[in-house]
Structures are given as C-alpha cells and as structure tokens.
N, C-alpha and C positions, 0 to 999 in steps of 0.2 A: 504494500500500500504506500502510495507517495506521501511524503512528509513535506509540510509547507512551513515557511517562515515569514514573519512580518517585521520590517524595519521601520524606524521612525526618525524624523529630523524635526527639530523645533527651531524656528527662526524668529528672533526678536530684532528690534531696531539696531542694536549694537552688532549683532551677527551679520545683518545685511550690510552694514557699513564696512565691516571687516572682510566680507565676501566669503565667510565660512562660519560654521557653527560647531560648538563643542557638544551640543545636546543632540546626540544621535546614538543609535544602538538598536538592539533587538527588543521588540515588544513580545515576540514569540519566536522560539526556535524549535524546530522539529515537532510541529503540531499537525493535527488533522485539518482538513479543509474547513470543517465547522468551526474549530478553534481559531483558525486564521481569519475567517470572515468576521467573527466576533471581535478579534483583536484589531483588525483594520478599521472597524467602526467605533472603537472605544477611545477616541481621541478626546482630550480635554476641551478642545475648541469645537468639536463637531456638534455638541449639544447647544452651543451658544449661537453660532452663525451658520452652522451646517456646512456640508461639503460644497466648495466652490467649483471644483473640477475633478474629473476622473480621467487619468491619462494612462496610456499603455506604452510599453517600451518599444513597440514595433508598429509600423503603419498597418500591418496585417494582424488582426486579433489572434489568428490561428498560430502566429509565431511569437506572441508576446511572452517574454520571460518574467515580467513583473507588471503589476497594475498598481498605480499610485492614486490615492485619494488625498487631494489637497483641501484642507479645511480653512474656514474663515478665521478672522482675527479674534483672539480672546480680548475682550474689552478691558479687563483689569491690567494686563501686562503688554498688550499689543503683539503678543506672540502668535505665530502661525505654525501649524503642524502639518506635516505630510507623512502619511503611512503608506508603505508599499508591501503588497502581498507578492511574494516570490514563488513562482510556479516551477515545480520540479521538471526536469527534462523529459521524464517518461510520461508526462500527462499528454494525452492526445489533443489534436487540433479541435475536435468537437467539444471536448471537455474544457479547453481553454476558452472557447466561445461561451459556454455555459457559466464559467467563473466570471467572465467579463460582464455578462448580464446580471449576475448576482450583485456585482459592485456598481451597477448603474451605467455600463457601456452597452446600450442596446442597439445603437445605430451603426451598422457596418459601413454606411456611406459616409463620405466626407461631410464635415460640418457646413461647408460653404460650397456652392457649385463651382466647378472648374472655371467657368467664364468670369467669375468675380476675381479670380486670380490672374486673369489675362491669358488663360489657356483655352484651347478649343475643347468644347464639351463633346463627349462621345455621343454617337447617334441615339443610344438608348436613353439619354437624359434630355434630348431635345424633341423627342416624339411625344 
C-alpha cells in the first residue's frame, strides 16, 4: 500500500523579505491517503481565510508528484501557509486524478482559454 507525506511552509512578512522561511517541515510522514488528506486540510490559516489556491507540480494531473494547497492570510500574524501532499511513484494516473479532485482540482482544462494568452485555440475549443 502506498504511503503519503505532507509538507508545510509558513511565510510571514519577514520571511518574504528574506526570500526564504525557516518554518517548514513535515506535517505527516509515511501516512495513509486518508491521513494525508486530513493533514493537508489542517492548516492554521485554512479555517480563517480558506484555501486561496490549489496547485499541482505538473501541467498534467496524471503526472503530478505533489499537490499544494495555498491558504489565506492569518489575520493575527499575517502568516500564510502552504501544505503539499506528496504522491508516491507507484500511484496510478487515474488515482492521481482522483486525489486531485479530493483536494479541489476538478478542472482538467486550463484556467484561461489559449486565445487570452495570445495562442491559437485548438478547433475543439472554438466549435
């Protein structure tokens, strides 16, 4: 059975100015998928401002090695937290898609149409 891990980084104003943070580590090591999903959602800022974005490590969700949840700003300290669920290599492409949906990545299509980026849209998007 594959084992998952969740890492975290906390950025405050001083860390942003320095360009690095000392507040990083593992929220979970060698856990089940259920434990990892709980750990990625247990951020101290998630309850306050909610998740601002969910990002994956690869443009193709089937190849993603990790999925990061970036949370809003904690109003008392101004800190922002990111937690990343790391997906083991032996997890299949279809299971990676299901994990992405669990964390809020349901749209396989790009967020903006190619034409807004100055690119030619494929015929399937223009019909």
